[in-house]
C-alpha positions as a Markdown table, in Angstrom:
| # | Residue | x | y | z |
|---|---|---|---|---|
| 1 | Met | 18.6 | 4.2 | -14.7 |
| 2 | Ala | 15.1 | 3.2 | -13.2 |
| 3 | Arg | 13.7 | 5.9 | -10.9 |
| 4 | Ile | 11.0 | 6.2 | -8.2 |
| 5 | Thr | 9.0 | 9.3 | -9.3 |
| 6 | Ala | 6.0 | 9.3 | -6.9 |
| 7 | Gly | 4.4 | 7.6 | -4.1 |
| 8 | Ile | 0.7 | 6.8 | -3.4 |
| 9 | Gly | -1.0 | 6.2 | 0.1 |
| 10 | Ser | -4.4 | 4.6 | 0.2 |
| 11 | Ser | -6.5 | 2.5 | 2.4 |
| 12 | His | -7.4 | -1.0 | 1.0 |
| 13 | Ile | -10.8 | -1.5 | 2.6 |
| 14 | Pro | -12.2 | -4.8 | 1.2 |
| 15 | Leu | -15.8 | -3.3 | 0.7 |
| 16 | Leu | -14.2 | -0.6 | -1.7 |
| 17 | Gly | -13.5 | -3.6 | -3.9 |
| 18 | Val | -17.2 | -5.0 | -3.4 |
| 19 | Ala | -18.5 | -1.5 | -4.3 |
| 20 | Ser | -16.3 | -1.5 | -7.5 |
| 21 | Asp | -17.0 | -5.0 | -8.5 |
| 22 | Phe | -20.9 | -4.5 | -8.3 |
| 23 | Asp | -20.9 | -1.2 | -9.7 |
| 24 | Lys | -22.2 | 0.5 | -6.5 |
| 25 | Thr | -19.8 | 3.5 | -6.7 |
| 26 | Gly | -22.4 | 5.8 | -7.8 |
| 27 | Glu | -24.7 | 5.0 | -4.9 |
| 28 | Asp | -25.2 | 7.8 | -2.2 |
| 29 | Tyr | -23.1 | 5.9 | 0.5 |
| 30 | Trp | -20.1 | 5.3 | -1.8 |
| 31 | Arg | -20.1 | 8.3 | -4.2 |
| 32 | Asp | -18.1 | 10.7 | -2.1 |
| 33 | Cys | -15.9 | 8.1 | -1.2 |
| 34 | Phe | -14.8 | 7.1 | -4.7 |
| 35 | Ala | -15.0 | 10.7 | -6.0 |
| 36 | Gly | -12.0 | 11.3 | -3.9 |
| 37 | Tyr | -9.9 | 9.0 | -6.3 |
| 38 | Asp | -11.1 | 10.5 | -9.6 |
| 39 | Trp | -8.1 | 13.1 | -9.7 |
| 40 | Thr | -5.5 | 10.2 | -9.2 |
| 41 | Lys | -6.9 | 8.1 | -11.8 |
| 42 | Gly | -6.4 | 10.7 | -14.4 |
| 43 | Trp | -3.0 | 11.6 | -13.0 |
| 44 | Val | -1.9 | 8.1 | -13.0 |
| 45 | Ala | -3.1 | 7.5 | -16.6 |
| 46 | Gln | -1.0 | 10.6 | -17.6 |
| 47 | Gln | 2.1 | 9.4 | -15.5 |
| 48 | Arg | 1.9 | 6.0 | -17.0 |
| 49 | Pro | 4.2 | 4.1 | -14.5 |
| 50 | Asp | 5.9 | 1.1 | -15.9 |
| 51 | Val | 6.0 | -0.5 | -12.5 |
| 52 | Val | 4.3 | -0.2 | -9.1 |
| 53 | Ile | 5.9 | -1.5 | -6.1 |
| 54 | Leu | 2.7 | -2.1 | -3.9 |
| 55 | Val | 3.3 | -2.3 | -0.2 |
| 56 | Tyr | 0.4 | -4.3 | 1.5 |
| 57 | Asn | -0.5 | -6.9 | 4.2 |
| 58 | Asp | -1.9 | -10.4 | 3.4 |
| 59 | His | -5.1 | -11.2 | 5.3 |
| 60 | Ala | -4.4 | -14.8 | 5.9 |
| 61 | Ser | -4.7 | -15.5 | 2.3 |
| 62 | Ala | -1.0 | -16.4 | 1.2 |
| 63 | Phe | 0.3 | -16.6 | 4.8 |
| 64 | Asp | -1.1 | -17.8 | 8.1 |
| 65 | Met | 0.3 | -18.7 | 11.5 |
| 66 | Arg | 2.5 | -21.4 | 10.0 |
| 67 | Ile | 4.7 | -18.9 | 8.5 |
| 68 | Ile | 4.7 | -15.1 | 9.1 |
| 69 | Pro | 7.5 | -13.1 | 7.1 |
| 70 | Thr | 8.0 | -9.6 | 8.3 |
| 71 | Phe | 8.8 | -8.5 | 4.8 |
| 72 | Ala | 8.2 | -10.6 | 1.7 |
| 73 | Ile | 8.7 | -9.6 | -1.9 |
| 74 | Gly | 6.9 | -11.3 | -5.1 |
| 75 | Cys | 9.4 | -12.1 | -7.6 |
| 76 | Gly | 7.1 | -14.2 | -9.9 |
| 77 | Glu | 5.7 | -13.7 | -13.4 |
| 78 | Arg | 2.2 | -13.6 | -12.3 |
| 79 | Phe | 0.0 | -13.4 | -9.1 |
| 80 | Arg | -3.7 | -14.4 | -9.2 |
| 81 | Pro | -6.4 | -12.8 | -7.0 |
| 82 | Ala | -7.0 | -14.9 | -3.8 |
| 83 | Asp | -10.2 | -16.5 | -2.7 |
| 84 | Glu | -10.9 | -14.8 | 0.5 |
| 85 | Gly | -13.9 | -17.1 | 1.4 |
| 86 | Trp | -16.4 | -15.9 | -1.2 |
| 87 | Gly | -14.5 | -16.5 | -4.4 |
| 88 | Pro | -11.7 | -14.5 | -6.1 |
| 89 | Arg | -12.4 | -11.1 | -7.1 |
| 90 | Ala | -13.1 | -10.9 | -10.9 |
| 91 | Val | -10.1 | -8.5 | -11.5 |
| 92 | Pro | -7.1 | -9.3 | -13.8 |
| 93 | Asp | -4.1 | -11.3 | -12.7 |
| 94 | Val | -1.4 | -9.2 | -11.5 |
| 95 | Ile | 1.7 | -9.3 | -14.0 |
| 96 | Gly | 4.9 | -9.1 | -12.1 |
| 97 | His | 8.4 | -7.7 | -13.0 |
| 98 | Pro | 10.7 | -10.5 | -12.1 |
| 99 | Asp | 13.9 | -8.8 | -13.3 |
| 100 | Leu | 13.3 | -5.6 | -11.2 |
| 101 | Ala | 11.9 | -7.7 | -8.2 |
| 102 | Trp | 14.9 | -10.1 | -8.1 |
| 103 | His | 17.1 | -7.2 | -8.4 |
| 104 | Ile | 15.6 | -5.3 | -5.4 |
| 105 | Ala | 15.6 | -8.5 | -3.4 |
| 106 | Gln | 19.3 | -9.0 | -3.8 |
| 107 | Cys | 20.1 | -5.4 | -3.1 |
| 108 | Leu | 17.8 | -5.4 | 0.0 |
| 109 | Val | 19.5 | -8.8 | 1.3 |
| 110 | Leu | 22.9 | -7.2 | 0.8 |
| 111 | Asp | 21.8 | -4.1 | 2.3 |
| 112 | Glu | 21.1 | -6.4 | 5.4 |
| 113 | Phe | 17.4 | -6.7 | 5.2 |
| 114 | Asp | 16.3 | -10.3 | 5.8 |
| 115 | Met | 13.6 | -10.5 | 2.8 |
| 116 | Thr | 11.3 | -13.4 | 2.4 |
| 117 | Ile | 11.3 | -14.1 | -1.5 |
| 118 | Ile | 8.0 | -15.4 | -2.8 |
| 119 | Asn | 7.6 | -16.8 | -6.4 |
| 120 | Glu | 4.2 | -18.0 | -6.1 |
| 121 | Met | 1.2 | -16.6 | -4.1 |
| 122 | Asp | -2.3 | -15.3 | -4.5 |
| 123 | Val | -2.8 | -11.7 | -3.7 |
| 124 | Asp | -5.9 | -10.5 | -1.7 |
| 125 | His | -7.8 | -7.2 | -1.3 |
| 126 | Gly | -4.8 | -5.6 | 0.4 |
| 127 | Leu | -3.2 | -5.6 | -3.0 |
| 128 | Thr | -6.2 | -5.6 | -5.5 |
| 129 | Val | -8.3 | -2.9 | -4.0 |
| 130 | Pro | -5.7 | -0.2 | -4.4 |
| 131 | Leu | -5.3 | -1.2 | -8.1 |
| 132 | Ser | -9.0 | -0.9 | -8.4 |
| 133 | Met | -9.2 | 2.4 | -6.9 |
| 134 | Met | -6.3 | 4.0 | -9.1 |
| 135 | Phe | -7.1 | 2.2 | -12.4 |
| 136 | Gly | -10.7 | 1.4 | -12.5 |
| 137 | Lys | -12.0 | -1.8 | -14.1 |
| 138 | Pro | -9.7 | -2.6 | -17.0 |
| 139 | Asp | -9.2 | -5.8 | -18.8 |
| 140 | Ala | -5.5 | -6.0 | -17.8 |
| 141 | Trp | -3.7 | -3.8 | -15.1 |
| 142 | Pro | -1.8 | -1.1 | -17.1 |
| 143 | Cys | 1.4 | -1.7 | -15.5 |
| 144 | Arg | 3.7 | -4.3 | -13.9 |
| 145 | Ile | 3.2 | -4.8 | -10.2 |
| 146 | Ile | 5.6 | -5.8 | -7.7 |
| 147 | Pro | 4.0 | -7.2 | -4.4 |
| 148 | Leu | 5.7 | -6.2 | -1.1 |
| 149 | Ala | 3.8 | -7.8 | 1.9 |
| 150 | Val | 4.5 | -6.7 | 5.3 |
| 151 | Asn | 3.2 | -8.4 | 8.6 |
| 152 | Val | 1.1 | -6.1 | 10.4 |
| 153 | Val | -1.3 | -8.9 | 11.5 |
| 154 | Thr | 0.5 | -10.8 | 14.0 |
| 155 | Tyr | 2.7 | -9.3 | 16.8 |
| 156 | Pro | 5.4 | -8.0 | 16.5 |
| 157 | Pro | 4.9 | -6.0 | 13.2 |
| 158 | Pro | 8.1 | -3.7 | 12.2 |
| 159 | Thr | 8.6 | -0.4 | 13.5 |
| 160 | Gly | 7.7 | 2.7 | 11.8 |
| 161 | Asn | 11.5 | 3.6 | 11.5 |
| 162 | Arg | 12.4 | 0.0 | 10.1 |
| 163 | Cys | 9.7 | 0.5 | 7.4 |
| 164 | Trp | 11.1 | 3.9 | 6.6 |
| 165 | Leu | 14.7 | 2.5 | 6.4 |
| 166 | Leu | 13.4 | -0.2 | 4.0 |
| 167 | Gly | 11.9 | 2.4 | 1.8 |
| 168 | Glu | 15.2 | 4.2 | 1.6 |
| 169 | Ala | 16.8 | 0.9 | 0.8 |
| 170 | Ile | 14.3 | 0.1 | -2.2 |
| 171 | Ala | 14.9 | 3.5 | -3.5 |
| 172 | Arg | 18.6 | 2.7 | -3.7 |
| 173 | Ala | 18.0 | -0.6 | -5.4 |
| 174 | Val | 15.6 | 0.9 | -8.0 |
| 175 | Glu | 18.2 | 3.6 | -8.7 |
| 176 | Ser | 20.8 | 0.9 | -9.4 |
| 177 | Phe | 18.6 | -0.8 | -11.9 |
| 178 | Pro | 20.0 | -0.3 | -15.5 |
| 179 | Glu | 16.8 | -0.1 | -17.3 |
| 180 | Asp | 15.0 | 3.3 | -17.9 |
| 181 | Ile | 11.7 | 2.8 | -16.2 |
| 182 | Asn | 9.1 | 4.9 | -14.3 |
| 183 | Val | 8.5 | 3.3 | -11.1 |
| 184 | Gln | 5.9 | 4.3 | -8.3 |
| 185 | Ile | 5.6 | 3.0 | -4.8 |
| 186 | Trp | 2.4 | 2.7 | -3.1 |
| 187 | Gly | 1.7 | 2.2 | 0.6 |
| 188 | Thr | -1.6 | 0.9 | 1.5 |
| 189 | Gly | -3.7 | 0.0 | 4.6 |
| 190 | Gly | -5.4 | 2.0 | 7.4 |
| 191 | Met | -6.3 | 4.5 | 8.3 |
| 192 | Ser | -7.8 | 4.2 | 11.9 |
| 193 | His | -10.1 | 1.3 | 12.3 |
| 194 | Gln | -10.9 | -1.5 | 14.8 |
| 195 | Leu | -12.9 | -4.5 | 13.6 |
| 196 | Gln | -13.5 | -6.2 | 17.0 |
| 197 | Gly | -14.0 | -5.9 | 20.6 |
| 198 | Pro | -15.4 | -3.1 | 22.8 |
| 199 | Arg | -13.8 | -0.4 | 20.6 |
| 200 | Ala | -14.9 | -1.7 | 17.3 |
| 201 | Gly | -15.7 | 1.2 | 14.9 |
| 202 | Leu | -13.1 | 3.3 | 16.3 |
| 203 | Ile | -12.1 | 6.1 | 14.1 |
| 204 | Asn | -9.9 | 9.0 | 15.0 |
| 205 | Lys | -10.1 | 11.7 | 12.5 |
| 206 | Ala | -7.7 | 14.1 | 14.1 |
| 207 | Trp | -4.9 | 11.7 | 14.4 |
| 208 | Asp | -5.4 | 10.4 | 10.9 |
| 209 | Asn | -5.2 | 13.9 | 9.3 |
| 210 | Arg | -2.2 | 14.9 | 11.3 |
| 211 | Phe | -0.4 | 11.6 | 10.0 |
| 212 | Leu | -1.4 | 12.8 | 6.4 |
| 213 | Asp | -0.2 | 16.3 | 7.1 |
| 214 | Asp | 3.2 | 14.9 | 8.4 |
| 215 | Leu | 3.8 | 12.8 | 5.4 |
| 216 | Ser | 5.1 | 16.1 | 3.9 |
| 217 | Ala | 5.1 | 18.5 | 6.8 |
| 218 | Asp | 7.2 | 16.5 | 9.5 |
| 219 | Pro | 7.8 | 12.8 | 8.3 |
| 220 | Gln | 10.4 | 12.3 | 10.9 |
| 221 | Arg | 7.9 | 12.5 | 13.5 |
| 222 | Leu | 6.0 | 9.7 | 11.8 |
| 223 | Arg | 9.1 | 7.4 | 12.0 |
| 224 | Arg | 9.2 | 7.6 | 16.0 |
| 225 | Ile | 5.5 | 6.7 | 16.5 |
| 226 | Pro | 5.5 | 3.7 | 18.7 |
| 227 | His | 3.2 | 0.6 | 18.3 |
| 228 | Ile | 1.4 | 1.5 | 21.4 |
| 229 | Glu | 0.4 | 4.7 | 20.0 |
| 230 | Tyr | -1.1 | 3.2 | 16.8 |
| 231 | Leu | -3.0 | 0.9 | 18.9 |
| 232 | Arg | -4.3 | 3.4 | 21.5 |
| 233 | Glu | -5.2 | 6.2 | 19.0 |
| 234 | Thr | -6.2 | 4.3 | 15.7 |
| 235 | Gly | -7.3 | 0.9 | 16.8 |
| 236 | Ser | -6.1 | -2.6 | 16.5 |
| 237 | Glu | -5.8 | -2.4 | 12.8 |
| 238 | Gly | -4.2 | 1.2 | 12.5 |
| 239 | Ile | -0.9 | -0.3 | 12.7 |
| 240 | Glu | -1.3 | -0.8 | 8.9 |
| 241 | Met | -0.1 | 2.8 | 8.2 |
| 242 | Val | 3.5 | 1.8 | 9.0 |
| 243 | Met | 3.4 | 0.5 | 5.5 |
| 244 | Trp | 2.8 | 4.1 | 4.1 |
| 245 | Leu | 6.2 | 4.9 | 5.8 |
| 246 | Ile | 7.9 | 2.4 | 3.3 |
| 247 | Met | 6.5 | 4.4 | 0.5 |
| 248 | Arg | 7.4 | 7.7 | 2.2 |
| 249 | Gly | 11.0 | 6.5 | 2.9 |
| 250 | Ala | 11.6 | 5.7 | -0.7 |
| 251 | Leu | 10.6 | 9.3 | -1.8 |
| 252 | Gly | 13.7 | 11.0 | -0.1 |
| 253 | Pro | 13.6 | 14.0 | 1.9 |
| 254 | Asp | 11.6 | 16.5 | -0.3 |
| 255 | Val | 8.1 | 15.7 | -1.6 |
| 256 | Arg | 5.2 | 17.9 | -2.9 |
| 257 | Gln | 1.5 | 16.7 | -2.0 |
| 258 | Leu | -0.3 | 16.6 | -5.3 |
| 259 | His | -3.7 | 15.2 | -4.0 |
| 260 | Arg | -5.4 | 14.3 | -0.7 |
| 261 | His | -8.6 | 12.7 | 0.3 |
| 262 | Tyr | -10.2 | 11.6 | 3.7 |
| 263 | His | -13.6 | 10.2 | 4.0 |
| 264 | Val | -15.8 | 8.6 | 6.7 |
| 265 | Pro | -17.2 | 6.2 | 6.7 |
| 266 | Ala | -16.5 | 3.3 | 4.6 |
| 267 | Ser | -17.7 | 0.4 | 6.3 |
| 268 | Asn | -16.6 | 1.1 | 9.8 |
| 269 | Thr | -13.4 | 2.5 | 9.0 |
| 270 | Ala | -11.7 | 5.6 | 7.6 |
| 271 | Val | -10.6 | 6.2 | 4.1 |
| 272 | Gly | -7.2 | 7.9 | 3.6 |
| 273 | His | -5.7 | 8.7 | 0.3 |
| 274 | Ile | -2.6 | 10.9 | -0.6 |
| 275 | Val | -0.3 | 11.4 | -3.7 |
| 276 | Leu | 3.2 | 12.7 | -3.3 |
| 277 | Glu | 5.6 | 13.5 | -6.0 |
| 278 | Lys | 9.4 | 13.0 | -5.4 |
| 279 | Leu | 11.1 | 16.3 | -5.7 |
| 280 | Thr | 14.8 | 15.2 | -5.2 |
């Protein structure tokens, strides 16, 4: 059967993509930020996942105020990089895994999650930047990718608990897929940041690091964090961290932290990154 073996959490800051695309990763400003991903690049190359379920949020590239799905799963064959106003990133197209994606979609709907099924969409930096951070600059991404888009842009976003439960349901769906494949799940977005208003530039290092701690030490606490705490403590965009809880919920009760990285600043945000191995 298919199996989820590990999870990765990572920020998906658009300027990380710019630094990668324009070979700025060795510059003083970016060197330490990107160095925190070197371990993961080597580890992912050794693990060789067949499929990555990549949880991210769209930034008005595929969706806008005309349609706002809470959870949307990409079931198509191919997803192209989106033009976010300055042309598409010069990165490979994402090659999907329609058989597994449709299987997951069916299982989730029958498990009473109201999923939006997407066969055609372009994917923006929320999805492509984590791929660059983990895989570098290959001619083609080395595994299949199933995009899972979550609304954390327009109120109301899903709760952390609902995201956790979705992760558990995804794990059940993957385990019932008959093909013997190695699946990883990545939760992206965050960490603390606010991009506008009087609190623009807000970064809460203590809160971010406790969140990273509790992904393994006390994950049940993370399920109960209310929206207002994310807003108050981590800024208007910190709510993206609920997407990490989809990843964490899919890993089951016991995990081992393999790698962790936290860096400030990158643009006006905090970079967070963690690798978790599923134990049971």
